[in-house]
C-alpha positions in Angstrom: 28.3 -13.7 20.7 29.9 -15.5 23.3 29.2 -19.2 24.5 28.6 -20.7 28.2 27.5 -23.8 30.2 24.5 -24.4 30.9 22.7 -27.1 33.2 19.2 -28.6 34.2 17.8 -30.8 36.2 15.5 -32.5 34.4 14.4 -34.9 36.9 15.5 -35.1 40.2 14.9 -38.8 41.9 11.9 -40.1 39.8 10.5 -42.8 40.2 10.5 -45.3 37.0 8.5 -48.7 37.5 9.3 -51.9 36.0 9.0 -51.8 32.2 7.4 -48.2 32.4 8.5 -45.2 30.3 8.8 -41.9 32.6 9.3 -38.6 30.5 11.3 -36.0 31.9 10.7 -31.8 32.4 11.5 -30.0 29.1 14.4 -27.7 28.6 14.3 -25.1 26.0 17.1 -26.0 24.1 16.9 -22.8 21.4 20.3 -20.9 22.3 22.2 -25.0 22.5 25.6 -24.4 20.2 24.8 -28.7 19.7 27.4 -29.8 22.1 25.7 -31.7 24.8 25.5 -34.3 27.9 23.6 -35.4 30.2 24.3 -36.7 34.0 22.8 -39.8 35.2 21.8 -42.0 38.2 19.8 -45.0 38.7 19.1 -47.0 41.3 18.0 -50.4 40.0 17.2 -52.4 36.5 18.5 -51.1 33.3 17.3 -48.0 31.4 17.4 -46.8 27.6 17.7 -43.3 27.5 16.5 -41.6 24.4 15.8 -37.5 23.6 12.6 -36.2 22.4 11.9 -33.1 20.5 9.3 -30.2 19.9 8.5 -27.0 18.2 6.0 -25.9 20.9 6.7 -27.5 24.1 3.7 -29.3 23.6 4.2 -31.4 21.2 7.4 -34.2 21.4 8.2 -36.4 18.7 11.2 -39.1 18.5 13.5 -37.9 15.8 14.2 -39.8 13.2 16.3 -39.2 9.6 15.0 -39.7 6.0 15.2 -42.8 6.0 13.4 -43.5 9.2 15.9 -44.1 11.8 16.1 -42.9 15.3 18.3 -40.1 15.8 17.7 -39.9 19.9 19.2 -42.3 21.4 21.3 -41.3 24.2 21.9 -44.7 26.2 20.6 -48.4 25.8 20.2 -50.6 28.7 22.1 -48.5 31.3 22.5 -50.4 34.5 22.4 -49.6 38.1 25.4 -46.4 38.5 26.0 -43.8 40.9 26.5 -41.4 38.3 27.3 -41.6 34.4 28.4 -38.7 32.2 26.9 -39.5 28.6 28.1 -37.4 26.1 25.8 -37.1 23.1 24.8 -35.1 19.8 21.6 -33.2 20.5 18.5 -32.7 17.9 18.2 -29.5 16.4 14.8 -28.3 17.9 13.6 -25.2 20.2 13.0 -27.4 22.9 13.8 -31.0 24.1 13.0 -33.7 27.0 14.3 -37.4 27.6 12.5 -40.8 27.5 13.8 -43.0 30.1 12.2 -46.7 29.6 12.8 -49.6 32.4 14.0 -52.2 30.0 12.1 -54.7 32.4 14.4 -55.6 34.5 13.3 -53.8 38.0 11.7 -50.5 39.1 14.5 -47.4 39.5 14.9 -44.4 41.0 16.6 -41.9 38.3 17.9 -38.4 38.5 19.0 -36.7 35.2 21.2 -33.4 34.5 21.1 -32.4 31.3 23.8 -30.1 31.0 24.5 -27.8 27.0 26.7 -25.2 25.7 24.9 -22.2 25.1 25.1 -18.9 23.4 25.1 -16.1 25.5 
């Protein structure tokens, strides 16, 4: 079985209010080989991005280890940028989505493109 790079635009110029939390579209991630990145752009403020996981594409969870430590952190306090390419280790799950929290600085507009290596 080979592999290829898949990409999904999971947020396309989505408005995120000051101190608000917004969720991206979900992605079927069951063929992921565990290598991933996200290309992020934002227009203002400071955002924190984390990954959430699901087994059924309905109920999403913040992943933790056996000690209760968060595992889904992608980036904390990302400021205004025209494109930042962030490499992270995705949590193993059939579906993922991203949670974007604006850190009480200013409303912003966010675009996220998720890229991952998948089995083909």
